[in-house]
C-alpha positions as CSV (number, residue, x, y, z in Angstrom):
1,X,67.7,21.6,-62.5
2,X,68.3,23.2,-65.8
3,X,68.2,22.2,-68.7
4,X,70.3,24.5,-71.1
5,X,68.4,24.9,-74.1
6,X,69.5,24.6,-77.5
7,X,71.0,27.2,-79.6
8,X,69.0,29.1,-82.2
9,X,69.1,28.6,-86.0
10,X,70.9,31.6,-87.7
11,X,68.0,34.4,-88.4
12,X,66.5,33.9,-91.9
13,X,64.0,35.8,-93.8
14,X,60.9,35.6,-94.2
15,X,59.2,37.0,-97.2
16,X,55.6,38.6,-97.4
17,X,52.9,39.4,-99.9
18,X,52.6,43.1,-98.4
19,X,53.7,44.9,-95.8
20,X,50.8,44.3,-93.6
21,X,50.6,41.0,-93.7
22,X,54.3,41.0,-92.8
23,X,53.8,43.0,-89.5
24,X,50.6,40.9,-89.4
25,X,53.0,37.7,-88.7
26,X,54.8,40.1,-86.1
27,X,52.4,40.9,-84.2
28,X,51.2,37.4,-83.6
29,X,54.7,35.5,-83.4
30,X,55.0,38.7,-80.5
31,X,52.2,38.0,-78.9
32,X,52.5,34.2,-78.2
33,X,56.0,34.8,-75.9
34,X,57.6,32.5,-75.9
35,X,61.9,32.2,-75.7
36,X,61.8,29.1,-78.1
37,X,60.8,32.2,-81.6
38,X,62.7,35.2,-82.6
39,X,61.5,37.4,-85.2
40,X,62.2,41.0,-85.8
41,X,61.3,43.6,-88.9
42,X,64.1,43.1,-91.9
43,X,65.5,46.9,-92.2
44,X,64.7,48.2,-95.5
45,X,63.1,45.7,-96.9
46,X,58.7,46.3,-95.6
47,X,58.0,43.1,-96.7
48,X,60.3,40.7,-94.6
49,X,61.0,40.1,-91.6
50,X,64.3,38.0,-90.0
51,X,63.0,35.1,-87.6
52,X,65.2,32.3,-85.9
53,X,64.0,29.3,-83.9
54,X,65.2,26.6,-81.8
55,X,65.1,23.7,-83.3
56,X,62.0,21.4,-83.0
57,X,59.9,25.1,-83.3
58,X,60.0,25.3,-87.6
59,X,57.7,23.6,-88.1
60,X,54.7,25.8,-85.6
61,X,56.7,29.1,-86.9
62,X,56.3,28.5,-91.2
63,X,53.0,27.5,-90.1
64,X,52.2,31.0,-89.1
65,X,54.0,32.2,-92.3
66,X,52.1,30.9,-94.3
67,X,48.7,31.8,-92.4
68,X,50.2,35.1,-93.3
69,X,51.1,34.6,-97.1
70,X,54.6,34.4,-95.9
71,X,57.3,31.7,-96.7
72,X,60.8,31.0,-95.0
73,X,63.6,31.0,-96.8
74,X,66.7,28.6,-96.6
75,X,68.9,26.4,-98.2
76,X,69.7,23.5,-96.6
77,X,73.3,22.3,-97.6
78,X,74.6,18.7,-97.1
79,X,78.7,18.5,-95.2
80,X,80.6,17.4,-98.0
81,X,81.5,13.5,-98.7
82,X,77.8,12.7,-97.3
């Protein structure tokens, strides 16, 4: 039986202190060979990367970014009326 996977969250920026730190982060995530997380370098920004994940995968991805001196930057919004 095939269980459909939930959609990815939108692409989100991850920022790092150096280009080297960003590149190490990209390398570590790429070696995990998971279909739950996607990362790619941010064009025109040597210390930035685009990241997205399936629900339930943020904490692990954030831990990897933090271990490389990075942070994932996103804003949380609540629907109006809540």
